[in-house]
Legacy VTK file of the C-alpha trace (Angstrom):
# vtk DataFile Version 3.0
C-alpha trace
ASCII
DATASET POLYDATA
POINTS 227 float
0.000 0.000 0.000
1.308 3.443 -0.941
2.166 5.833 1.865
0.391 9.192 1.605
2.079 12.262 3.090
0.428 15.663 3.465
3.020 18.471 3.313
1.910 21.893 4.563
4.202 24.870 3.933
3.792 28.292 2.324
7.307 28.304 0.827
6.945 27.066 -2.790
10.638 26.166 -3.139
10.722 24.108 0.058
7.408 22.507 -0.843
8.849 21.438 -4.191
12.045 20.063 -2.580
10.079 18.046 -0.034
7.758 16.730 -2.727
10.734 15.534 -4.801
12.406 13.918 -1.770
9.283 12.050 -0.681
8.237 10.959 -4.168
11.749 9.600 -4.757
11.053 7.292 -1.804
7.841 5.996 -3.346
5.383 8.106 -1.375
2.268 9.859 -2.611
2.497 13.563 -1.752
-0.436 15.915 -1.180
0.416 19.588 -0.594
-1.228 22.597 1.030
-0.015 26.177 1.512
-2.574 27.406 4.057
-3.990 26.083 7.307
-7.541 25.937 5.964
-6.397 23.958 2.936
-4.348 21.658 5.174
-7.323 20.714 7.353
-9.485 20.122 4.280
-6.833 17.970 2.593
-6.273 15.977 5.796
-9.986 15.173 5.920
-10.095 14.259 2.225
-7.016 12.035 1.869
-6.529 10.566 5.391
-2.712 10.842 5.175
-0.325 8.432 6.875
1.875 11.376 7.917
1.465 15.155 8.086
4.463 17.472 7.688
3.510 20.885 9.029
5.110 24.334 8.972
4.087 26.561 11.876
4.321 29.924 10.089
1.299 29.702 7.788
-0.329 32.836 6.315
-3.882 32.331 7.611
-3.389 30.534 10.921
-0.563 29.470 13.203
0.449 25.848 12.749
-0.207 25.154 16.435
-3.878 25.917 15.766
-3.784 23.355 12.963
-2.474 20.804 15.459
-5.391 21.571 17.758
-7.741 21.291 14.793
-6.448 17.803 13.992
-6.881 16.511 17.525
-9.805 14.208 18.109
-10.182 12.868 14.571
-6.787 12.418 12.870
-4.424 9.654 14.014
-1.693 10.598 11.532
1.625 11.466 13.196
2.644 15.098 12.665
6.222 16.168 11.934
6.658 19.916 12.469
9.132 21.901 10.361
9.785 25.372 11.727
12.303 28.195 11.815
11.336 28.795 15.451
14.231 27.613 17.588
13.120 28.560 21.094
12.491 25.573 23.353
9.115 27.018 24.392
7.950 26.851 20.763
9.000 23.208 20.562
7.217 22.326 23.783
4.077 24.186 22.661
3.987 22.245 19.383
4.600 18.896 21.076
1.983 19.700 23.705
-0.515 20.495 20.934
-0.050 17.050 19.391
3.090 17.138 17.232
5.110 13.919 17.227
8.456 15.451 16.276
9.973 18.886 15.664
12.649 19.703 13.087
14.227 23.155 13.029
14.842 24.909 9.697
17.214 24.807 7.932
17.734 21.057 7.965
19.596 18.418 5.972
17.443 16.259 3.715
18.978 13.039 5.058
17.943 14.027 8.596
14.489 14.938 7.308
14.152 11.548 5.578
15.207 9.739 8.766
12.635 11.644 10.809
9.948 10.792 8.257
10.798 7.085 8.488
10.683 7.214 12.283
7.323 9.014 12.284
5.833 6.495 9.860
7.014 3.618 12.047
5.218 5.183 15.004
2.046 5.520 12.974
1.992 1.912 11.743
2.840 -0.282 14.701
1.941 -3.965 14.217
-0.976 -5.411 16.133
0.260 -6.879 19.402
-0.275 -10.496 20.340
-0.798 -12.299 23.631
-2.557 -10.959 26.746
-3.897 -7.622 25.651
-6.210 -6.020 28.229
-4.904 -4.128 31.253
-7.441 -2.735 33.700
-6.883 -0.065 36.329
-9.533 1.428 38.627
-9.853 4.410 36.304
-9.180 3.221 32.746
-8.683 0.157 30.554
-5.906 -0.382 27.999
-6.529 -2.795 25.119
-3.120 -3.498 23.593
-4.550 -5.598 20.778
-6.988 -2.929 19.627
-4.639 -0.023 20.500
-7.401 1.691 22.463
-7.907 3.207 25.894
-11.297 3.646 27.539
-12.150 5.682 30.612
-15.567 5.480 32.260
-16.804 3.612 29.206
-15.642 6.303 26.787
-12.908 5.789 24.210
-10.036 8.265 24.559
-8.229 9.742 21.575
-4.465 9.230 21.771
-1.982 10.324 19.134
0.327 7.600 17.764
3.166 8.898 19.913
1.041 9.101 23.064
-0.019 5.518 22.424
3.573 4.428 21.825
4.720 5.846 25.170
1.777 4.339 27.044
2.162 0.976 25.314
5.798 0.415 26.273
4.991 1.250 29.905
1.840 -0.877 29.988
3.704 -3.877 28.588
6.046 -3.753 31.600
3.766 -3.024 34.586
5.668 -2.259 37.746
9.043 -2.167 35.997
11.209 0.922 35.584
11.438 1.757 31.878
14.381 4.064 31.271
14.148 7.331 29.372
16.550 5.997 26.738
14.511 2.820 26.257
11.323 4.782 25.667
12.997 7.253 23.306
14.654 4.477 21.317
11.474 2.389 21.068
8.986 5.168 20.331
11.064 7.716 18.395
13.990 5.602 17.166
17.771 5.725 17.291
19.226 9.219 17.451
16.679 10.597 19.916
18.473 9.602 23.125
18.945 13.206 24.304
15.394 14.394 23.598
14.198 13.798 27.159
11.994 16.909 27.032
9.786 14.982 24.595
9.030 12.522 27.390
8.093 15.240 29.869
5.609 16.682 27.392
4.018 13.360 26.488
3.829 12.081 30.052
2.067 15.311 31.030
-0.432 14.797 28.198
-1.087 11.178 29.173
-1.591 12.103 32.820
-4.129 14.777 31.893
-6.068 12.200 29.905
-5.765 9.198 32.233
-5.132 10.233 35.817
-7.794 11.533 38.220
-5.230 14.058 39.451
-2.461 14.712 36.948
-0.420 16.522 39.604
-0.446 13.444 41.849
-0.451 10.491 39.429
-1.204 6.965 40.677
-0.396 5.013 37.519
2.182 6.919 35.438
5.031 7.404 37.876
8.240 9.386 37.283
11.541 8.052 38.573
13.551 11.327 38.480
16.572 11.186 36.198
15.930 7.535 35.358
12.629 6.885 33.625
8.991 5.988 34.225
6.951 3.217 35.781
3.375 2.067 35.074
1.523 0.975 38.206
-1.803 -0.838 37.890
LINES 1 228
227 0 1 2 3 4 5 6 7 8 9 10 11 12 13 14 15 16 17 18 19 20 21 22 23 24 25 26 27 28 29 30 31 32 33 34 35 36 37 38 39 40 41 42 43 44 45 46 47 48 49 50 51 52 53 54 55 56 57 58 59 60 61 62 63 64 65 66 67 68 69 70 71 72 73 74 75 76 77 78 79 80 81 82 83 84 85 86 87 88 89 90 91 92 93 94 95 96 97 98 99 100 101 102 103 104 105 106 107 108 109 110 111 112 113 114 115 116 117 118 119 120 121 122 123 124 125 126 127 128 129 130 131 132 133 134 135 136 137 138 139 140 141 142 143 144 145 146 147 148 149 150 151 152 153 154 155 156 157 158 159 160 161 162 163 164 165 166 167 168 169 170 171 172 173 174 175 176 177 178 179 180 181 182 183 184 185 186 187 188 189 190 191 192 193 194 195 196 197 198 199 200 201 202 203 204 205 206 207 208 209 210 211 212 213 214 215 216 217 218 219 220 221 222 223 224 225 226
């Protein structure tokens, strides 16, 4: 099956370069130059990956991320000239799966695309699949989480972080192990990603995100899932 990538950027030259790079790797490329067009194209083509610039002419890219939440499960790779760490955290907190600062090398870009696609197409797990806590239920086979009988929307990266913890209940899972498994090799220093995604998961799953019972931080080491 052909991989479909939606590329959103208002720079025609960069858009053309990204289209050439992705098509050379056998992918179908759909493009948009505005936020409104991006949301419409995402609904029409159900892309496997969205590549999103933040500086769009009609709407900030972070608003596009918020607009995608709740109905799109495609991982989102942000490309931006904004280098401040607060901008990166804001984008990740809004649902981005990765953040690449412009300018960037095409080989790095291609590697990030491959990693994002792997996160969005994890194989169906086998074996014992349902984990129940007093507040929510994780179905590893169906890749779903329910809370009070209601299905929760998780992004592919949120699910990836939760899955690796849920598969090892009670065990310390190191920061490096999570980064390597969910994001891939080369992300070992991106520990701020974990802080953002753990905060998002706690808001969705814990009764009190400030005093979590299930998603426990081991400072400087990693995280532990407690049933």
